[in-house]
N, C-alpha and C positions, 0 to 999 in steps of 0.2 A: 504494500500500500504506500503510495507516494503522496506527498502533500505540498501544495504551493499556496502561499498566503498573499492576499491583497493587503497592502500595508496601510490601509486607512486607520487601523488601530494604533500603529506607531505614530502616524501623523497627528492623530487626535491627542494622544498622551503628550507628545512633544509640544503641541500648540497649547494645551492646557497648562503645562508646567511653565512654558514661556510667559503666559499671562500671569501666572502666580508670581514669577520672578519680577516682572515689570511693576506690579502693584506693590510688592514688598519693598522694592529698592527705591521707589520714588522718594520716600521720606527717610531713607536710610541714615542720612546724616544726623537725624534726631536720636538715633540709637547710640548711646554712649558706650555701653559695655560690649564685650565680645561674646557672641552666642556660639555654642558648639552643638550642632544637631547631628546625631547618629541615627540614620534612617535605614531600617531593614526592609528589603524587598524579597518577595517569595519567588519571583520569576528568575530565569537565567539572566546573565549579564546583558544579553541581547533581547530580552523580553520587552514588549511595548511599555509596560509600566516602569520597568527598571530604566529604560532609556529616557523616559520622562523625568525621573528623579535625577539621573545623571546630568540632564540639561539644567535642571534646577540647581544642582551643585555648582556647575561651571559658572553660570551667570551670577548667582548669589555671591560666590567668593570673589569673582572678578570685580563686580560693580560695587561691592561693599568694602573693597580694599582690605579684605581680611577681617572685617568686623563680624561677619557671620561665617563660621567654618562648618561646612557640611561634609559628612562622610556617608557614602551609600554602601550598604552591605547586601548584595544580591544573593540569590540562591538559598535563602533561608539561613544565612550565616548567624543572624541574631535570634534565630528561632522561627517556628512556624507562626501562623496567624494567631493561634491561641496564646503562645508565649509572648508575642509582641503586645497583644492586648493586655496580658497580665502585667507586663513591664510598664505599660502606660498607666495602668491603675495604681501601681506602686510608685510611680514617678521615676522609674529607671530610665524610661524613654520619654522624650518630650513630644516627638512626632513619630508616626509609624504608618505603614500601609495596613489597611484593614480589608476584610472581605466578608462573605456571608457567615463566617464563623461567629461574628458578633451576635447573630440571631440566636445562637445557642447559649451565649453568655448573658443576654438581656432579653427576656421574653417579649416585651412590647415590640422589639425590632423584627420579630417573626412575620409581622404583617407584610413587609415588602418581599419576603422570600417565599410567600405562598405559591404553590405550583399553579401554573397556567393563569396567573393573575393579570399579567401584562401582555398586550398583543405584540409589542416590539420595544426597542430601546427608547424610541421617542416618547412613548406613553410612560415608560419607567422613569425617564428623565423628568417628565412633568410631575410625577409623584415626588421625586427627590427635591424639586423646587417648591413644593407645596407647603402651606402652613402646617399641615398634619405632620410632615416629616420634620419640620423645624421644631415642632413641639416634642416629637420623639427624641430628637437630638438633645434638646434642653433637659428632658427627663433623664436621659442616660447620663448626661454630664452631672446632674445633681445626684443621681443614685450611685454611679460608678466612678465618677471623676474623670470620664473620658468623653470628649465631644467629637461628633462627626463634623469636620470642617467643610467638607464637600464630598460629593459622590459622583463618580463617573461610570455609567453603565457600559458594560463591554460584552454583552451577549447573554445567552441562556444555556442552561444545562441540556446537553444531548448525551446519548449513551455511546460508549465505546467499550467493547468486550472482546475477549479472545475465544469464546466458546462457539457462538453461532450468530447469524443475522437475526435481528429483532424486527419482524414485520407486523406482528400483532401482539397484543398484551400477553397472550399465553406464552410467548417466547421468552418472557422475563422470568417465568417460573423457575425457581431454584438458582438463578444466577446470583453469585456472590458479588454484590456491588458495594464499593467503598462508600462509606458515609462519614461525615464529619464526626469526630469523636464525641463532641459535646452537643450535638444537634438532634433532639428528639424529633424535630420536624422532618429531617431527611430520613431518619430511621423509620418513622411511621409511614412516610410516603413510599419508600421502597418496599416495605412489608405489605402495604395495601396493594401494590402492583404485582405482588407475588414473588418478588426477589428476596434474597437473604441479605439484610443490611449488615455490613461488616465494618466496624470502625477501624480506620487506618490513618496514621498521621501523614501530613503532607510529604515529608521527605522520604517516606517509605512506599509511596504509591507505585512507582515504576517497578521496584523489586518485588513488591507484593503481587503485581500482575504476572511478572515473569515467573515467579516461583509457585503460582497457583493459590496463594493465600486469598486473593480475590480474582474474580473473572474480569472485572472492569469497573467502571465508575460513570457517573454523570458529571459532565463539566462542559465548559465552552470549547468551541473549535480552536480558538487561539491557544488555550491552555494545552489542549491535546497536542498541538504542533510544537509549542514552546518546550513542553516537558517530554516530547518525543514518545508519547504513549503509543503512537501508531507502530512503533518498532516491536511492541510486544502484544498488541491487540489489533485485529484487522477489521472488525465489524463496527461500523458507525451508523447510528440511527438518529435522525434529526427529530428530536422530541420537543424542544423549545419549552421546557417546563418551568424551571425556576430561574428567575432573572438574577444576574450577577453584576456586582458593581465593585470597583476599586474605591474604598473609603479612605479619605485622608483624615486620619485621626490625630488628635492633639490632647495632651494631658491638660485637664481643666485648671489645675493650680498654676501651671506654667502659663496657660492662656490668659489668665486673669490676675497674675501676680502683680503686685504694686510696681516692682521695678521694670515690668515689661508691658505696661499698659499700651505704649505706642506700638509695640510689636503685635499685640493682640488686635489692635485696630487695623493694622495692615492685613492681617489674616482674615478679618471679617470682610474687608473690601475684596479680597481675593475670592471668597466664597460667592458673594453677590455678583461680582463682575464675570467670573468664569462661568457660572451657571447660566447667566443671562445670554452669553455669547457663544455657547458651545453647541447649539442645535445643529449647525452645519458640519460640526466636527465629531459627531458621535462615532465611536469606534465600531463601525459596521464592517465586519470581516467575513470574507468568503473563503472557505477552504475546500479545495477539490481533492477528493481521494479517488485515485485511479487504480 
């Protein structure tokens, strides 16, 4: 099975992070102290989201004359999404990449990960721009100490597995599908479809498929290509069930600390500006498996 990717996803992430940089750096002279941001990314060094963070790193460090020092750690070097989220809660991390795993850590967030809720990325984007999602973010910031600064949709769960083609719901019977370790939503969904929900951490997915611990998983086409799951699983089914988004998470105390009020204002501007202008740059990605 071969894959070729249309690079709209990379373009969207780069454009998004460029917008972030421009807004942060406009008043950078008002930031007196030096900030060091260690940001973990789950994807490979060439993954769309990682490239966006690398662009962020280069422009911030250059235009701030070293006042803001950014280090990007791709490929889960700082941990998977669950560990990054825990680090944000404890204040170990100031900013980090987030994903749908947040729905397992904070129940009200499950609303946007409901299967078959959104027709496409544009509808999902509208939800992330809504007052409802802003209220959810405020609630999570109050209850967990972590705020969703912005959310960038990047596709939907589809099935990839090594056992057999899935052409009808009965073909899912008995398939061992990876689920998020802390997500009852994905566990119950896979079980309702007849599959065997099997928790596996992010870093172990490829090996777990190869060794037969799981038969496959649900995820976006871009992730299947970036993580090279097609090397160990040959059957892809377009299911378009659960919507996925890269969440730009920030520690709430850092965001609102007295010495960093100016920095938090810049980040707020980033959220509003980027979400208002990203409609034409949604990461719509087509992958052809031949």
